TORMI-999397 format. One record per residue (C-alpha): x, y, z; residue in one letter. Coordinates in steps of 0.1 Angstrom, whole numbers, plus 5000, padded with zeros to 4 digits. Layout:
! residues N
XYZA...
***
This chain:
! residues 175
158380006040M162079986044I164980086022L166979856000F170179946019N168679796051E168479436038V170579176021N169979225984L170478855978K167578746001E164478925987M161278755977K158178845958W155078695975I151578685960Q149378775990R146178765969S145078785933I145379165935T148279215959Q151979125958D154779215982E158479225979L159879116013V163079036030S162278826060G159379006077N160279346062D158279486033V160379666006L157679715979G154179635970A152079595938L148379645940H146179555910W143079775905A141179455898N141779095889S141279125851W142879455841G146379575837S146379885859L148479845890A149880085916S153480015928A154980145960E158280135978S160180356003A161580535972Y158280635956G154880545941K154080475905W151280335884T151880075857F149480005828K149879795797R148679985766V148479855730G147979515716F150179445686V153079645700H152279665738P153979905761K153879965798I153280325808S154880425841I153580735859R153680885893T150080885907P149681265904D150781285868Q148781255836K151881205814S154280915813N157380915834L158780615814H157580375788I158680015787A158479845753E157279485754V158079225728S156078915717W158078685741N157578905772G160879085770E160579445782A163079735775T163080045797L165280355791K166080545823V167380895817L171080925827D171180555837Q170880375804G168680105790T167479805810F165979485795R163979225814W164478885796T162678565804P163878205798N161877985775T159477865803W159078215819H160378075852T163478285854K163778655845W166978845842T167479215841L170379325819L171979665815D173279835784D176379615785N174279295788K175579265824K173179115849E171579375873V169079145890M167078825885K163778675896I163378295898E159778185901L158377905923S154877785930G151977725907F148677875921L150378125944N153378225925V156378365944S159778465932G163278495946N164778835937L168578865937T170379195929V173679125912A174679495906N173979715936P175880005921S172680125904I170880385926P168380225950Y165380425937P166080285902T166579935915L163279955934S161380075903L163079805881L162179535907A158479645908L158379675870L159879325867G157279165889W154479355871Y155779225838L155978875850I152478875864M151179005830L152978745810V151878465833L148278595830Q148678595792D150178245792D147278115813A144778275789S146478125759S146577785774T142877805783A141977915748A143977625733I142277375756V138877515748A139377465710T140477105716M137177005731N
***
């Protein structure tokens, strides 16, 4: 995997390689990857040139995403998730970041403490979802940007999975 400073931060893309594997790429270069433990759970391992983490959704009424390094049993960070898919993450010494979706969950924007855009992901595709990732504020340290990009895609995949499940349940009750 290559470092963020080796690519154009406005030309990155998330690609769904399979139901359990997603990659963040710039051209042919891989910057990050998300590997789901299985196709029905919420445990995923995330990796970039800056580190490795695990993400797992916990809770139902007030869900959170626990973020750990693979060798730790305690949480490194906890992202709080709201009913509409918005997620808030506090990063020590760097502030609070909030992933916010539009109404249709097709565009996700990461805002900092001052509600200034840090990055955004715009989705395309239906069965194989992909997303263009653009970094608007490269002044944030690259390891943090990498973690936030991985967390953003993880969150998007969870919300899309939940949206699909809700739609299937509604259709099933209409028959």
